[in-house]
C-alpha positions as CSV (number, residue, x, y, z in Angstrom):
1,X,-6.4,-2.3,-7.7
2,X,-3.1,-2.9,-9.5
3,X,-4.8,-2.9,-12.9
4,X,-6.3,0.5,-12.2
5,X,-2.9,1.9,-11.3
6,X,-1.4,0.9,-14.6
7,X,-4.5,1.5,-16.8
8,X,-3.4,4.9,-18.2
9,X,0.4,4.5,-17.9
10,X,2.0,5.4,-21.3
11,X,4.6,2.6,-21.0
12,X,2.1,-0.1,-20.3
13,X,0.8,-1.6,-23.6
14,X,-1.4,-4.4,-22.2
15,X,-2.7,-5.4,-18.8
16,X,-4.3,-8.8,-17.9
17,X,-6.3,-9.8,-14.9
18,X,-6.7,-13.5,-14.1
19,X,-10.4,-14.4,-14.9
20,X,-12.7,-15.0,-12.0
21,X,-14.4,-18.1,-13.6
22,X,-12.3,-21.2,-14.1
23,X,-13.7,-21.9,-17.6
24,X,-12.1,-18.7,-18.8
25,X,-8.6,-19.5,-17.5
26,X,-7.5,-21.6,-20.4
27,X,-8.4,-19.0,-23.1
28,X,-6.7,-16.3,-21.0
29,X,-3.5,-18.4,-20.8
30,X,-3.6,-19.0,-24.6
31,X,-3.9,-15.3,-25.2
32,X,-0.8,-14.7,-23.1
33,X,1.0,-17.4,-24.9
34,X,0.2,-15.8,-28.3
35,X,2.1,-12.7,-27.1
36,X,5.3,-14.7,-27.1
37,X,6.8,-12.8,-24.1
38,X,10.6,-13.5,-23.8
39,X,11.1,-12.2,-20.2
40,X,8.9,-12.2,-17.1
41,X,9.7,-10.4,-13.9
42,X,7.8,-11.3,-10.8
43,X,7.9,-8.5,-8.3
44,X,8.7,-8.9,-4.7
45,X,7.3,-10.5,-2.6
46,X,6.8,-13.5,-4.8
47,X,7.2,-16.7,-2.7
48,X,4.0,-18.3,-4.0
49,X,3.3,-21.1,-6.5
50,X,1.5,-18.8,-8.9
51,X,4.5,-16.7,-9.6
52,X,6.6,-19.7,-10.8
53,X,3.8,-21.6,-12.6
54,X,2.3,-18.8,-14.7
55,X,5.5,-17.9,-16.7
56,X,6.0,-21.5,-17.6
57,X,2.4,-21.9,-18.7
58,X,2.5,-18.9,-21.1
59,X,5.9,-20.0,-22.5
60,X,8.3,-17.3,-21.2
61,X,11.9,-18.2,-21.8
62,X,13.6,-16.1,-19.1
63,X,11.8,-16.1,-15.8
64,X,13.2,-13.6,-13.3
65,X,12.2,-13.9,-9.7
66,X,13.6,-13.7,-6.2
67,X,14.9,-16.8,-4.4
68,X,13.9,-17.5,-0.9
69,X,15.2,-20.0,1.7
70,X,11.8,-21.4,2.5
71,X,9.1,-23.1,0.4
72,X,11.3,-24.1,-2.5
73,X,9.4,-27.4,-3.2
74,X,6.0,-26.0,-2.2
75,X,6.2,-23.1,-4.6
76,X,8.0,-25.0,-7.5
77,X,10.7,-22.3,-7.4
78,X,12.9,-24.6,-9.5
79,X,10.8,-23.6,-12.5
80,X,12.3,-20.1,-12.6
81,X,15.6,-19.9,-14.3
82,X,16.8,-16.4,-13.4
83,X,16.8,-16.0,-9.6
84,X,18.0,-13.1,-7.5
85,X,18.5,-13.6,-3.8
86,X,15.9,-11.9,-1.6
87,X,17.7,-9.9,1.1
88,X,16.2,-9.3,4.5
89,X,16.3,-5.8,6.0
90,X,15.9,-3.7,2.8
91,X,12.8,-1.9,1.4
92,X,10.6,-3.6,-1.2
93,X,11.5,-0.8,-3.6
94,X,15.2,-1.7,-3.4
95,X,14.4,-5.4,-3.5
96,X,12.5,-5.0,-6.8
97,X,15.2,-2.9,-8.3
98,X,17.7,-5.7,-7.6
99,X,15.7,-7.9,-10.1
100,X,16.9,-5.7,-12.9
101,X,20.4,-7.1,-12.4
102,X,19.1,-10.4,-13.9
103,X,18.4,-8.5,-17.2
104,X,21.6,-6.5,-17.2
105,X,20.3,-3.3,-15.9
106,X,21.7,-1.4,-12.9
107,X,19.8,1.6,-11.5
108,X,19.6,3.6,-8.2
109,X,16.4,3.8,-6.1
110,X,14.3,6.8,-7.0
111,X,13.6,9.6,-4.5
112,X,10.0,8.5,-4.5
113,X,7.7,6.3,-6.6
114,X,5.5,7.9,-9.3
115,X,1.7,7.7,-9.1
116,X,-0.1,9.2,-12.1
117,X,-3.5,11.0,-11.8
118,X,-5.4,11.8,-14.9
119,X,-7.1,15.1,-15.6
120,X,-10.6,13.8,-15.3
121,X,-10.0,12.4,-11.8
122,X,-8.3,15.6,-10.7
123,X,-11.2,17.7,-11.9
124,X,-13.7,15.5,-10.1
125,X,-11.7,15.6,-6.9
126,X,-11.5,19.5,-7.1
127,X,-15.3,19.6,-7.6
128,X,-15.9,17.4,-4.6
129,X,-13.7,19.5,-2.4
130,X,-15.3,22.7,-3.6
131,X,-18.8,21.2,-2.9
132,X,-17.7,20.3,0.6
133,X,-16.1,23.7,1.1
134,X,-12.6,22.2,1.6
135,X,-10.8,24.7,-0.6
136,X,-8.8,26.2,2.3
137,X,-7.9,25.2,5.8
138,X,-6.3,22.1,7.2
139,X,-7.2,18.9,5.3
140,X,-6.4,15.5,6.9
141,X,-6.7,12.1,5.3
142,X,-7.3,8.9,7.3
143,X,-7.2,5.3,6.3
144,X,-8.1,3.0,9.2
145,X,-8.3,-0.1,7.0
146,X,-5.6,-2.6,6.2
147,X,-6.8,-4.9,3.4
148,X,-7.1,-8.6,4.1
149,X,-4.8,-8.7,7.1
150,X,-7.0,-7.5,9.9
151,X,-4.2,-7.6,12.5
152,X,-2.7,-4.5,10.9
153,X,-5.4,-2.2,12.1
154,X,-4.8,0.4,14.8
155,X,-7.7,1.2,17.1
156,X,-10.5,3.3,15.6
157,X,-10.9,5.3,18.8
158,X,-7.2,6.4,18.6
159,X,-7.6,7.5,15.0
160,X,-10.5,9.6,16.1
161,X,-8.6,11.1,19.0
162,X,-5.7,12.0,16.8
163,X,-7.9,13.6,14.2
164,X,-9.8,15.7,16.8
165,X,-6.6,17.0,18.4
166,X,-5.0,17.8,15.0
167,X,-8.1,19.7,13.9
168,X,-8.1,21.6,17.2
169,X,-4.4,22.5,16.8
170,X,-4.2,23.2,13.0
171,X,-7.8,23.8,12.1
172,X,-10.3,24.9,11.0
173,X,-10.4,22.1,8.5
174,X,-11.8,18.8,7.4
175,X,-11.1,15.1,7.7
176,X,-11.3,12.9,4.7
177,X,-12.0,9.2,5.6
178,X,-10.7,6.8,3.0
179,X,-11.2,3.1,2.3
180,X,-12.5,0.5,-0.1
181,X,-16.1,-0.7,-0.5
182,X,-15.4,-3.6,2.0
183,X,-14.5,-1.0,4.6
184,X,-17.7,1.0,4.3
185,X,-19.0,0.2,7.8
186,X,-15.7,1.0,9.4
187,X,-15.5,4.4,7.7
188,X,-18.9,5.3,8.9
189,X,-18.1,4.2,12.5
190,X,-14.9,6.3,12.4
191,X,-16.7,9.4,11.2
192,X,-19.2,8.9,14.1
193,X,-16.4,8.7,16.6
194,X,-14.7,11.9,15.3
195,X,-18.1,13.7,15.4
196,X,-18.8,17.1,13.9
197,X,-19.7,18.2,10.4
198,X,-16.1,18.4,9.2
199,X,-15.7,14.6,8.4
200,X,-16.2,13.5,4.8
201,X,-16.5,9.8,4.0
202,X,-14.9,9.2,0.6
203,X,-16.7,6.6,-1.6
204,X,-14.8,6.9,-4.9
205,X,-12.7,4.8,-7.2
206,X,-8.9,4.7,-6.9
207,X,-8.1,7.5,-9.3
208,X,-10.4,10.1,-7.6
209,X,-9.3,8.8,-4.2
210,X,-5.7,9.5,-5.1
211,X,-6.5,12.9,-6.4
212,X,-8.3,13.7,-3.1
213,X,-5.3,12.4,-1.1
214,X,-3.0,14.7,-3.0
215,X,-4.8,17.7,-1.5
216,X,-4.2,16.5,2.1
217,X,-1.8,18.3,4.5
218,X,-1.3,15.0,6.3
219,X,-2.3,11.4,5.6
220,X,-2.5,9.0,8.6
221,X,-2.8,5.4,7.9
222,X,-2.2,1.8,8.8
223,X,0.2,-0.1,6.6
224,X,-1.9,-0.1,3.4
225,X,-1.9,0.6,-0.3
226,X,-3.4,4.0,0.2
227,X,-0.5,4.9,2.5
228,X,1.9,4.1,-0.3
229,X,-0.1,6.2,-2.8
230,X,0.0,9.2,-0.4
231,X,3.8,8.9,-0.1
232,X,4.2,8.5,-3.9
233,X,2.2,11.7,-4.3
234,X,4.5,13.6,-2.0
235,X,1.9,14.0,0.7
236,X,3.1,14.1,4.3
237,X,2.4,10.6,5.3
238,X,2.5,8.9,8.7
239,X,2.2,5.1,8.7
240,X,1.4,3.0,11.8
241,X,3.2,-0.3,12.0
242,X,2.8,-3.2,14.3
243,X,3.0,-6.8,13.0
244,X,4.2,-6.0,9.5
245,X,7.8,-5.2,8.7
246,X,8.5,-1.5,8.5
247,X,11.9,-2.2,7.0
248,X,10.1,-3.7,4.0
249,X,7.0,-1.7,3.6
250,X,7.4,1.7,5.3
251,X,6.0,4.6,3.2
252,X,8.7,5.5,0.7
253,X,9.6,9.1,-0.2
254,X,10.9,12.4,1.2
255,X,7.6,13.2,2.9
256,X,7.1,9.7,4.3
257,X,7.2,8.9,8.0
258,X,6.2,6.0,10.2
259,X,5.9,4.9,13.8
260,X,6.3,1.3,14.8
261,X,5.9,-1.0,17.8
262,X,8.8,-1.5,20.2
263,X,7.6,-5.0,21.3
264,X,10.3,-7.6,20.7
265,X,7.9,-9.9,18.9
266,X,7.2,-7.3,16.2
267,X,7.2,-7.6,13.3
268,X,5.7,-11.1,13.1
269,X,4.7,-11.3,9.5
270,X,6.8,-14.2,8.2
271,X,6.0,-13.9,4.5
272,X,8.0,-14.1,2.3
273,X,11.2,-15.0,4.1
274,X,9.8,-17.6,6.6
275,X,6.4,-18.5,5.1
276,X,4.7,-18.9,1.8
277,X,1.5,-17.3,2.9
278,X,0.9,-13.7,4.3
279,X,-0.1,-14.6,7.9
280,X,0.8,-13.1,11.2
281,X,2.4,-14.9,14.1
282,X,-0.2,-13.4,16.5
283,X,-3.9,-14.0,15.9
284,X,-5.3,-11.2,18.1
285,X,-7.1,-8.2,16.6
286,X,-5.9,-5.5,17.2
287,X,-2.4,-7.0,17.6
288,X,-0.8,-6.3,21.0
289,X,2.1,-4.5,19.1
290,X,-0.4,-2.0,17.8
291,X,-2.3,-1.7,21.1
292,X,0.9,-0.4,22.7
293,X,1.2,2.5,20.3
294,X,-0.7,5.3,22.0
295,X,-2.6,8.2,20.5
296,X,-0.2,10.6,22.2
297,X,2.8,8.9,20.5
298,X,1.1,9.3,17.1
299,X,0.1,12.9,17.9
300,X,3.7,13.9,18.9
301,X,5.0,12.4,15.6
302,X,2.3,14.2,13.6
303,X,3.0,17.5,15.4
304,X,6.7,17.2,14.4
305,X,5.9,16.5,10.8
306,X,3.4,19.3,10.4
307,X,5.6,21.8,12.4
308,X,8.5,21.1,10.1
309,X,6.3,22.2,7.2
310,X,6.3,25.8,8.4
């Protein structure tokens, strides 16, 4: 996904993806060494062995990274020579901006991140919406997935209840159901639970997906990458948080909102401050902290967000 995000950025000259096959790793490393990069910056969170080993292997002289209290031997953090202390309780955006101190730059956090959509993806999205007759009326986006951490998922039934009630209140309109290829079955099940011919399951690449999200009046999501894209696009975004840390990864921007669990055990994701792997303290799916967030609570929050629009 990250390679796609930076593919057409005017300030990105080269992008490299680690090869899937082991026999291609050495040539890949040699290509990076030939570039003779002087500075590497490993973005937060980075408490993993890979982030310390790679800059050494490709010959980077100044290796900028955060320092963490746990996992120093396990991650070989001593290999990095320009460390900035990772601070708990601040957003990842601010955390990453602090890395710039190590290269002599000081900057303030932006109002919102920037996500670029090219003209071809925008035209395709407009064509799809026109074909589905979504040119006017209320348009809601849903992402009920959560990437590899399954415990971040709120109940499908509650996503469906919220969508039905918002359509009743703000419709007529449509619901766009988003997610990656690995979430195909889940997207179809959610569409079936919402019922009606106003649900559209989106099966597109990231660029067209983002262009479609930009047209939404509200984007409701678990803690996920698509949630952050919606917030970066200035779409009214409501993120649902349970075991992951909303202080760190809440949607960021003036139109971003979130609701989180009040259970004392939440959040329980220890990475990167207390663990070197992204795993939850609770192994139940859905997590109890998400189970205690009701559809009514999310609806009330969504009503406030949409009413403030008027």
